[in-house]
C-alpha positions in Angstrom: 43.3 -2.2 20.9 39.9 -0.7 21.6 39.5 3.1 21.9 36.6 5.5 22.3 35.9 8.0 19.6 35.2 11.5 20.5 32.2 12.7 18.5 30.6 16.1 18.5 27.2 16.7 16.8 26.3 20.2 15.7 22.7 19.8 14.5 20.9 22.6 13.0 21.7 26.3 13.0 23.5 25.6 9.7 20.5 23.5 8.4 18.2 26.5 8.9 20.6 28.8 7.1 20.9 26.3 4.3 17.1 26.4 3.7 17.2 30.2 3.5 20.0 30.1 0.9 18.5 27.4 -1.4 17.6 29.0 -4.7 18.9 26.6 -7.3 17.8 23.2 -6.0 21.3 22.4 -4.6 21.2 23.5 -1.0 24.1 24.6 1.0 26.7 24.5 -1.9 28.4 27.6 -0.6 28.5 26.4 3.0 31.1 23.7 2.7 34.5 25.3 3.1 37.7 23.9 1.8 39.7 22.5 4.8 42.5 20.0 4.3 42.1 18.8 7.9 38.4 17.9 7.4 36.8 15.2 5.3 33.3 16.3 4.3 30.9 13.6 3.2 27.4 14.2 1.9 24.7 11.5 2.7 21.5 11.8 0.6 18.7 9.5 1.8 15.2 8.5 1.0 12.8 6.0 2.6 9.3 4.5 2.1 9.1 5.6 -1.6 6.3 3.1 -2.1 6.5 3.0 -5.9 6.0 6.7 -6.2 8.2 7.5 -9.2 6.6 10.6 -10.7 9.3 13.0 -9.5 12.3 10.8 -9.9 13.6 13.2 -12.6 13.9 15.9 -10.0 15.4 13.6 -7.4 18.0 12.4 -9.9 18.9 16.0 -10.8 19.4 16.8 -7.1 21.6 13.8 -6.7 23.6 14.7 -9.7 24.2 18.3 -8.5 25.3 17.2 -5.1 27.7 14.6 -6.5 29.2 17.2 -8.7 29.6 19.6 -5.8 31.0 16.9 -3.5 32.5 13.7 -4.9 32.3 12.3 -1.4 28.6 11.6 -1.7 26.6 8.5 -0.8 22.9 7.9 -1.6 21.2 5.5 0.9 17.6 4.3 1.0 15.9 3.2 4.3 13.5 0.6 2.7 10.0 0.1 1.4 10.6 1.3 -2.1 8.0 -1.2 -3.3 4.1 -1.3 -3.1 1.8 1.6 -3.7 1.4 2.3 -7.5 0.2 -0.1 -10.2 2.9 1.2 -12.6 5.5 -0.5 -10.4 3.4 -3.2 -8.6 1.9 -4.8 -11.7 5.4 -5.8 -12.9 6.5 -6.8 -9.4 8.8 -3.8 -8.8 11.0 -3.9 -11.9 10.7 -0.2 -12.8 11.8 0.7 -9.3 15.0 -1.3 -9.5 15.8 0.1 -12.9 15.3 3.6 -11.7 17.3 3.1 -8.5 20.1 1.6 -10.5 20.0 4.7 -12.7 20.1 6.9 -9.7 23.2 4.9 -8.5 21.8 4.0 -5.1 24.7 2.9 -2.9 22.8 0.7 -0.5 19.3 -0.1 1.0 18.0 -1.7 4.1 15.3 -4.4 3.4 11.9 -3.0 4.3 8.8 -5.0 5.1 7.1 -4.2 1.8 10.1 -5.6 -0.2 8.5 -9.0 0.6 5.1 -8.0 -0.9 5.5 -9.6 -4.3 6.5 -13.0 -2.9 9.9 -14.7 -2.4 10.6 -15.5 -6.0 10.1 -11.8 -7.1 12.1 -10.6 -4.0 15.1 -12.8 -5.1 14.8 -11.7 -8.7 14.7 -7.9 -7.9 17.6 -8.3 -5.5 19.6 -10.0 -8.2 18.8 -7.2 -10.7 20.0 -4.5 -8.3 23.4 -2.8 -8.6 23.3 -2.0 -4.9 23.4 -4.2 -1.8 20.2 -5.1 0.1 21.2 -5.1 3.7 19.8 -6.6 6.9 21.7 -7.8 10.0 18.7 -9.1 11.9 17.1 -11.1 9.1 18.1 -14.8 9.0 17.2 -17.1 6.2 16.8 -20.4 8.0 15.7 -22.6 5.1 18.1 -23.2 2.2 15.2 -24.4 0.0 13.7 -20.9 -0.2 14.7 -18.6 -3.1 15.8 -15.6 -0.9 19.5 -15.6 -0.1 21.0 -14.4 3.2 21.6 -10.6 2.9 24.8 -8.9 4.0 24.4 -7.4 7.5 26.5 -4.3 6.6 28.6 -2.8 3.9 31.7 -0.7 4.2 32.4 2.2 1.8 35.8 3.8 1.2 35.3 7.5 1.0 38.3 9.8 0.6 40.5 7.6 2.8 37.8 7.0 5.4 35.9 3.7 6.0 32.2 4.4 6.3 30.2 1.4 7.6 26.5 1.1 6.9 24.8 -1.4 9.2 21.1 -2.4 8.6 18.1 -3.5 10.6 14.7 -4.7 9.3 11.3 -4.5 11.0 10.7 -7.5 13.3 8.4 -9.1 12.4 7.9 -7.5 9.0 4.4 -6.2 8.3 3.7 -8.2 5.1 1.8 -11.3 4.0 3.1 -14.3 5.9 4.0 -16.2 2.7 6.6 -13.6 1.9 8.7 -14.4 5.0 8.2 -18.2 5.4 11.6 -19.7 6.2 13.0 -16.4 7.5 13.6 -15.4 11.2 13.9 -11.9 12.4 15.8 -11.0 15.5 15.8 -8.3 18.2 17.2 -5.0 17.2 19.4 -4.2 20.2 20.7 -7.8 20.6 21.6 -7.9 16.9 23.3 -4.5 17.0 25.4 -5.5 20.0 26.7 -8.6 18.1 28.3 -6.1 15.7 29.8 -3.7 18.2 33.3 -4.5 16.9 32.4 -2.6 13.7 32.8 0.7 15.6 36.5 -0.1 16.0 37.0 -1.1 12.4 35.5 1.9 10.6 35.8 5.6 11.0 32.1 6.3 10.8 29.3 3.8 11.5 25.8 4.5 10.3 22.7 2.5 11.2 20.4 2.3 8.2 17.1 1.0 9.6 13.5 0.2 8.7 12.1 -0.2 12.2 10.3 3.1 12.8 11.2 6.4 14.4 10.2 5.2 17.9 12.3 2.1 17.6 15.2 4.2 16.3 15.1 6.3 19.4 15.0 3.2 21.6 18.0 1.8 19.7 19.9 5.0 20.3 19.1 4.8 24.0 20.5 1.3 24.3 23.3 1.2 21.7 25.9 4.0 21.9 28.3 3.2 19.2 26.4 4.3 16.1 27.5 7.7 14.8 24.2 8.3 13.0 20.8 6.5 12.5 19.0 7.0 9.2 15.5 5.4 9.5 12.3 4.5 7.7 9.0 2.7 8.1 6.9 5.3 10.1 7.0 7.9 7.3 8.3 10.5 9.8 9.6 13.7 8.3 12.5 14.7 10.6 13.4 18.1 9.2 16.5 18.4 11.4 18.2 15.4 13.0 17.2 14.8 16.6 19.9 13.7 19.1 19.1 10.8 21.4 21.7 9.7 23.9 24.4 11.4 21.7 23.2 9.8 18.4 21.6 11.9 15.6 18.5 10.3 14.1 16.7 11.3 10.9 14.0 10.1 8.5 12.8 11.6 5.2 9.0 11.2 5.2 7.6 9.0 2.5 6.5 8.7 -1.2 9.5 10.7 -2.5 8.3 14.0 -1.1 11.6 14.7 0.5 15.3 13.9 0.0 17.3 13.9 3.2 20.5 15.8 3.0 23.2 15.2 5.6 26.7 16.7 5.8 29.2 14.7 7.9 32.4 16.6 8.6 35.1 14.3 10.0 38.2 15.6 11.7 40.9 12.8 11.4 43.2 14.4 14.0 40.7 14.4 16.8 38.2 11.9 15.4 35.4 14.4 15.9 32.3 14.2 13.7 30.0 17.0 13.0 26.5 16.1 11.6 24.3 18.7 10.0 21.1 17.9 8.1 17.8 19.0 6.5 15.1 17.7 4.3 14.8 18.9 0.7 11.2 19.3 -0.4 11.1 17.7 -3.9 8.2 19.8 -5.0 10.4 22.9 -4.6 13.1 21.6 -7.0 13.1 22.9 -10.6 16.0 21.0 -12.2 15.1 17.7 -13.9 17.3 14.9 -15.2 15.7 14.5 -18.6 17.0 10.9 -19.1 15.5 9.7 -15.9 12.3 11.6 -16.4 11.9 10.0 -19.8 12.1 6.6 -18.2 9.4 7.6 -15.7 7.2 9.0 -18.4 7.5 5.8 -20.4 6.5 3.7 -17.4 3.5 5.9 -16.9 2.6 5.8 -20.5 2.7 2.0 -20.3 0.2 2.1 -17.4 -2.8 1.5 -19.7 -1.2 -1.6 -21.0 -0.3 -2.8 -17.5 -3.8 -2.0 -16.2 -5.3 -4.0 -19.1 -3.4 -7.1 -18.0 -5.8 -10.0 -17.6 -5.8 -11.6 -14.2 -8.9 -13.6 -14.3 -12.4 -14.3 -15.6 -15.8 -14.0 -14.0 -19.1 -15.5 -15.3 -21.2 -13.9 -12.7 -19.7 -10.5 -12.3 -18.9 -9.0 -8.9 -21.4 -6.5 -7.7 -21.8 -4.0 -4.8 -25.3 -2.6 -5.3 -27.1 -4.0 -2.3 -24.1 -3.8 0.1 -26.0 -1.6 2.6 -28.6 -4.2 3.1 -26.7 -7.5 2.9 -23.4 -9.2 1.9 -22.7 -8.9 -1.9 -20.5 -10.7 -4.3 -17.8 -8.0 -4.6 -17.7 -7.6 -0.8 -17.4 -11.3 -0.4 -14.5 -11.6 -2.9 -12.8 -8.6 -1.3 -13.0 -9.9 2.3 -12.1 -13.4 1.2 -8.9 -12.0 -0.3 -8.1 -10.1 2.9 -8.8 -13.3 5.0 -6.5 -15.4 2.7 -3.7 -12.8 2.6 -2.8 -13.2 6.3 -4.6 -16.4 7.3 -7.0 -14.5 9.6 -10.1 -15.9 11.4 -12.3 -13.0 10.2 -12.0 -10.1 7.8 -14.1 -7.1 7.2 -14.1 -3.9 5.2 -16.3 -0.9 5.0 -18.9 -0.5 2.2 -17.8 3.1 1.4 -14.4 1.8 0.2 -16.0 -0.4 -2.5 -16.1 2.0 -5.4 -17.2 0.1 -8.5 -18.6 -3.2 -9.9 -16.7 -5.8 -11.9 -18.8 -6.9 -14.9 -19.0 -10.4 -16.2 -16.1 -11.3 -18.5 -12.4 -10.8 -18.2 -11.0 -9.2 -15.0 -8.1 -6.9 -15.5 -5.7 -5.4 -13.0 -7.3 -2.1 -13.8 -10.6 -3.4 -12.5 -9.0 -4.2 -9.1 -7.4 -0.7 -8.9 -10.8 0.8 -9.9 -12.8 -0.9 -7.1 -10.1 0.0 -4.6 -8.4 3.3 -5.6 -7.2 4.4 -2.1 -4.1 2.2 -1.7 -5.5 1.0 1.6 -3.5 -1.7 3.4 -4.5 -4.8 5.4 -4.0 -4.5 9.1 -3.8 -7.5 11.4 -5.3 -7.0 14.9 -5.9 -9.7 17.6 -9.3 -9.0 19.1 -11.6 -10.7 21.6 -15.0 -11.9 20.4 -16.5 -9.2 22.6 -14.5 -6.5 20.8 -15.4 -7.9 17.4 -19.1 -7.8 18.4 -18.7 -4.2 19.5 -17.4 -3.3 16.1 -20.4 -5.0 14.4 -22.8 -3.2 16.7 -21.3 0.1 15.9 -21.2 -0.6 12.2 -25.0 -0.8 12.1 -25.8 1.8 14.7 -23.8 4.6 13.0 -26.4 4.9 10.2 -29.0 2.1 10.8 -27.7 0.1 7.8 -25.1 -2.5 7.0 -21.6 -1.0 6.8 -19.2 -4.0 7.0 -18.7 -6.8 4.5 -17.3 -9.9 6.1 -15.5 -13.2 5.6 -14.7 -16.0 7.9 -17.5 -15.2 10.3 -21.2 -14.2 9.6 -23.4 -11.9 11.5 -27.1 -11.2 12.1 -28.4 -7.7 13.0 -31.5 -7.7 15.2 -33.8 -4.6 14.9 -37.1 -3.6 16.3 -40.1 -3.0 14.0 -39.0 0.6 13.4 -35.6 -0.5 12.2 -33.7 0.6 15.3 -30.8 -1.6 16.4 -31.5 -4.1 19.2 -28.5 -6.4 19.1 -26.1 -8.4 16.9 -25.0 -12.0 16.9 -21.7 -13.0 15.3 -21.2 -16.6 14.2 -18.3 -18.8 13.5 -19.3 -21.9 11.5 -22.9 -21.6 12.6 -22.2 -21.1 16.3 -22.0 -17.8 18.2 -18.4 -16.7 18.7 -16.7 -17.0 22.1 -16.7 -13.5 23.5 -13.6 -14.2 25.6 -11.6 -15.9 22.8 -8.9 -13.9 20.9 -9.3 -14.0 17.1 -7.0 -12.9 14.3 -8.8 -10.1 12.5 -7.9 -8.6 9.0 -9.2 -5.1 8.5 -8.4 -2.2 6.2 -5.9 0.3 7.7 -8.7 3.0 7.2 -10.8 1.2 9.8 -7.8 0.2 11.9 -6.7 3.8 12.5 -10.2 5.0 13.4 -11.7 5.9 10.0 -15.5 6.3 10.1 -15.3 6.6 13.9 -14.5 2.9 14.3 -12.6 1.8 17.4 -11.0 -1.6 17.0 -9.8 -2.6 20.4 -7.1 -5.2 20.4 -3.4 -6.0 19.8 -2.1 -4.5 16.6 0.2 -7.2 15.2 0.8 -5.7 11.7 0.0 -2.2 10.7 0.6 -2.8 7.0 0.4 -6.5 5.9 0.2 -5.6 2.2 -2.0 -3.6 0.0 -5.7 -4.6 -0.5 -5.2 -4.5 -4.2 -2.3 -6.9 -4.0 -4.4 -9.2 -1.8 -7.2 -9.2 -4.4 -4.9 -9.7 -7.3 -3.3 -12.7 -5.7 -6.6 -14.2 -4.6 -8.1 -13.8 -8.1 -5.1 -15.8 -9.4 -5.7 -18.5 -6.7 -9.4 -18.8 -7.7 -8.4 -19.1 -11.4 -6.0 -21.8 -10.5 -8.4 -23.8 -8.3 -11.8 -22.9 -9.7 -11.1 -21.7 -13.2 -13.2 -18.6 -12.5 -13.8 -15.8 -10.0 -17.5 -16.6 -9.5 -19.7 -15.7 -6.6 -23.4 -15.8 -5.8 -25.1 -12.4 -5.7 -25.3 -12.9 -1.9 -24.4 -15.8 0.4 -26.2 -14.9 3.5 -23.1 -13.9 5.4 -25.1 -10.9 6.7 -28.7 -10.8 7.6 -31.1 -8.4 9.3 -34.0 -9.7 11.4 -36.8 -7.8 12.9 -37.5 -9.2 16.3 -40.7 -9.2 18.2 -41.0 -9.9 21.9 -39.6 -13.4 22.6 -39.2 -14.0 18.8 -36.7 -16.9 18.2 -33.4 -16.1 16.6 -32.6 -18.3 13.6 -29.3 -19.5 12.2 -28.1 -17.1 9.5 -28.5 -17.9 5.8 -25.1 -19.5 4.9 -25.8 -22.5 7.1 -28.3 -25.2 6.7 -28.5 -28.3 9.0 -25.1 -27.2 10.3 -23.4 -27.3 6.9 -21.6 -24.3 5.5 -22.4 -23.3 1.9 -19.1 -22.5 0.2 -18.1 -19.0 -0.9 -16.9 -19.4 -4.5 -18.9 -21.6 -6.8 -18.0 -25.3 -6.7 -19.5 -25.9 -10.1 -18.7 -22.4 -11.5 -21.2 -22.0 -14.3 -24.9 -21.2 -14.5 -27.2 -23.9 -16.0 -29.2 -23.3 -19.2 -32.2 -21.8 -17.3 -29.9 -19.3 -15.6 -30.0 -21.1 -12.2 -26.8 -22.0 -10.5 -26.0 -25.7 -10.5 -25.6 -27.5 -7.1 -26.6 -24.5 -5.0 -29.9 -23.0 -3.9 -29.8 -19.3 -3.7 -31.4 -18.0 -0.5 -33.4 -14.8 -0.5 
């Protein structure tokens, strides 16, 4: 028989008091009063750790202390513990799983960046985990793919109570498309309503989500049977739970800076639930779990070995020196990798983000992280040809020099005899782009959010489709497989600057001759004995 639970949420006077009383690293330990009529449960939570493991010794000590204080403790993670540090990313997330196992994580929701290493690695890390990976709106539709269907929820027995943890993943996940081939993702509210029966089967029902704070609020507006929403994805630091339509919502920032601390006091006689919460700033903690920190220190010590991992070879080197005047080999490799990572029509990145050259010889993972040290991500934006042209126009006008490296399209900047900008022409396979057509654009998130004064007008489809470094690592592996080298001409003529006189004709840009496109990477790969490149004529 169905019944309505009476729930009362008391949000934050106690949370403020707890912060004042925290001197030892375990907050609020004196605030939980013994009461045989109340079951008190501690929920500790993190989200969007993004491979940031440096302070895991402190986090582990905080978990240990709370578990010792209250044996009714669950530790939940709201997704995206992968992608963001070479220490974790270069071994496809293994250190993160080992650490979360050591921290005795109880459950996680699958975040978009859990797909970043590819489906084989996703399946391997999931199998290595001592905790369930949950997602109710993720459906594996092809049995031939390595990822297995995750559980939609998990029920924990806590001091005689049944606590349900129900999970939702971002739809669609912001990651490389190859990572989610054969998987469908469904509407948040529709999916949640399919599991409405859970509210009658458990005493407490928690939604553990990786859909963003705004989507969490909308979920609370439309679905009334969750007792609590613990979220992730937008890196929002909710210092005290906010109540929307009677449902408390929280999120713990990102990169391991905070541990969320919730106290759930359940009154069995009345079925009332009191929820209090705060965020513990990890930098303020002093206690350290020595065993966990030793694991972290070893991973970091091993970084040099990881960064020396060979990922490819280049005969030509990849250089950036002339990037403010033309396209350059490193810029072309970089944007080709972005283009390939999401299957875009065009990709561009700013010259200021290209920080070093890659010399001829072996390419290491460290080389990639050296040329792109900012952990920028690839954004997918659908833009009209006119909007793309506006971006190219601005890129030159801001300093009267080339600022964007490009792949997929080419462009010509027209200036007067004094070097002042006159116009630009953007080409797709030798023909001016259709200004009314909508194209798929891959850009760095630095540009996508307005860095450098850029304004990319269009529909943002993916805010974080994977790290630039990951895109370059994967593309280098692809070139090694298909071309046996990561070789590029010094310049391919993707970008040109022309001085125009009155009624001067506009010529087709350098990478096209007689309507034929000169390929990006070398087809032959090696220079001849006289140092010229076989099969290609280098244009000035």
